[in-house]
C-alpha positions as CSV (number, residue, x, y, z in Angstrom):
1,M,77.5,101.6,108.8
2,N,78.4,99.4,111.9
3,L,82.0,100.0,113.0
4,E,82.1,97.4,115.7
5,H,83.1,94.8,113.1
6,Y,86.3,96.7,112.6
7,L,87.3,96.7,116.2
8,P,89.2,93.3,116.0
9,V,91.1,94.5,113.0
10,L,92.0,97.8,114.7
11,L,93.0,95.9,117.9
12,F,95.2,93.6,115.8
13,I,96.9,96.5,114.2
14,A,97.4,98.3,117.5
15,V,98.9,95.2,119.1
16,G,101.2,94.6,116.1
17,I,102.5,98.2,116.3
18,A,102.9,97.9,120.1
19,V,104.9,94.7,119.7
20,G,107.2,96.4,117.1
21,V,107.6,99.7,118.8
22,L,107.6,99.1,122.6
23,P,110.7,96.9,122.8
24,Q,112.7,99.4,120.8
25,L,111.5,102.3,122.8
26,A,112.2,100.4,126.1
27,G,115.7,99.6,124.9
28,Y,116.3,103.2,123.9
29,L,115.1,104.5,127.3
30,L,116.5,101.9,129.6
31,G,119.7,100.9,127.8
32,P,123.1,102.4,128.6
33,N,124.4,105.2,126.4
34,R,128.2,105.1,126.4
35,P,129.4,106.5,123.1
36,D,132.9,105.4,122.1
37,P,134.9,106.0,118.9
38,A,135.6,102.3,118.6
39,K,131.9,101.6,118.7
40,G,131.2,104.0,115.9
41,S,133.9,102.8,113.6
42,A,133.3,100.6,110.7
43,Y,134.1,96.9,111.2
44,E,135.0,94.5,108.4
45,C,136.1,91.0,109.4
46,G,138.5,92.2,112.1
47,F,140.4,94.6,109.8
48,E,140.1,98.3,109.2
49,P,138.0,98.8,106.1
50,F,140.0,99.1,102.9
51,G,139.0,100.0,99.3
52,D,135.8,101.6,98.1
53,A,132.4,100.0,98.8
54,R,131.5,100.7,95.2
55,M,134.4,98.7,93.7
56,Q,133.7,96.6,90.6
57,F,133.5,92.8,90.8
58,N,134.1,90.4,88.0
59,V,130.9,89.7,86.1
60,R,131.3,86.0,86.7
61,F,130.2,86.5,90.3
62,Y,126.9,87.9,89.1
63,L,126.6,85.2,86.4
64,V,127.1,82.4,88.9
65,A,124.7,84.0,91.3
66,I,122.0,84.3,88.6
67,L,122.6,80.7,87.5
68,F,122.3,79.5,91.0
69,I,119.0,81.3,91.5
70,I,117.6,80.0,88.3
71,F,118.6,76.4,88.9
72,D,117.6,76.6,92.6
73,L,114.1,77.8,91.6
74,E,113.8,75.1,89.0
75,I,114.8,72.4,91.4
76,A,112.3,73.7,93.9
77,F,109.6,72.6,91.5
78,L,110.7,69.0,91.9
79,F,109.5,68.7,95.5
80,P,105.8,69.2,94.8
81,W,106.1,67.0,91.7
82,A,107.7,64.2,93.8
83,L,105.0,64.5,96.5
84,A,102.2,64.4,93.9
85,L,103.8,61.6,91.8
86,K,101.2,59.0,92.9
87,D,98.3,61.2,91.9
88,I,99.6,62.4,88.5
89,G,100.6,59.0,87.3
90,F,102.8,58.1,84.3
91,P,102.0,61.2,82.2
92,G,103.1,63.4,85.1
93,F,106.2,61.3,85.6
94,M,107.1,61.8,81.9
95,A,106.4,65.5,82.1
96,G,108.9,65.7,85.0
97,M,111.5,63.7,83.1
98,V,111.1,66.1,80.2
99,F,111.6,69.0,82.6
100,L,114.7,67.3,84.1
101,G,116.0,66.7,80.6
102,I,115.7,70.3,79.6
103,L,117.3,71.3,82.9
104,C,120.3,69.0,82.3
105,I,120.7,70.2,78.7
106,G,120.7,73.8,80.0
107,F,123.3,73.0,82.6
108,A,125.5,71.1,80.0
109,Y,125.2,74.2,77.7
110,E,126.3,76.6,80.5
111,W,129.2,74.3,81.4
112,A,130.3,74.0,77.7
113,K,130.2,77.8,77.3
114,G,132.5,78.2,80.4
115,A,129.9,79.9,82.7
116,M,131.1,77.8,85.6
117,D,134.9,78.4,85.0
118,W,136.5,80.7,87.4
119,E,139.7,81.1,85.5
120,D,140.3,82.0,81.8
């Protein structure tokens, strides 16, 4: 087994580790160390922290976040479709229109069910 073929890979790994570790080590060794109670305190938008970090949120925050992710990912499929529109022709165009139609129906359904309403 000839190990000289692995030398570039090992060199790449060593350089990667050095680039990640050496600046942190240099900052730790060369940087000033002046501990202060204000430095170690929690900071939250200029105010002292209040409440519990594990407080419960309204489920609508999660619902809107999930809906955003779903629609954002579905809309991301439109960019490659638009770029390849000349190549895929009319059948590809119609497939995209069906996709957009289903997307609009889903959005209208969510809106009708009140998923986008913030108040009851």
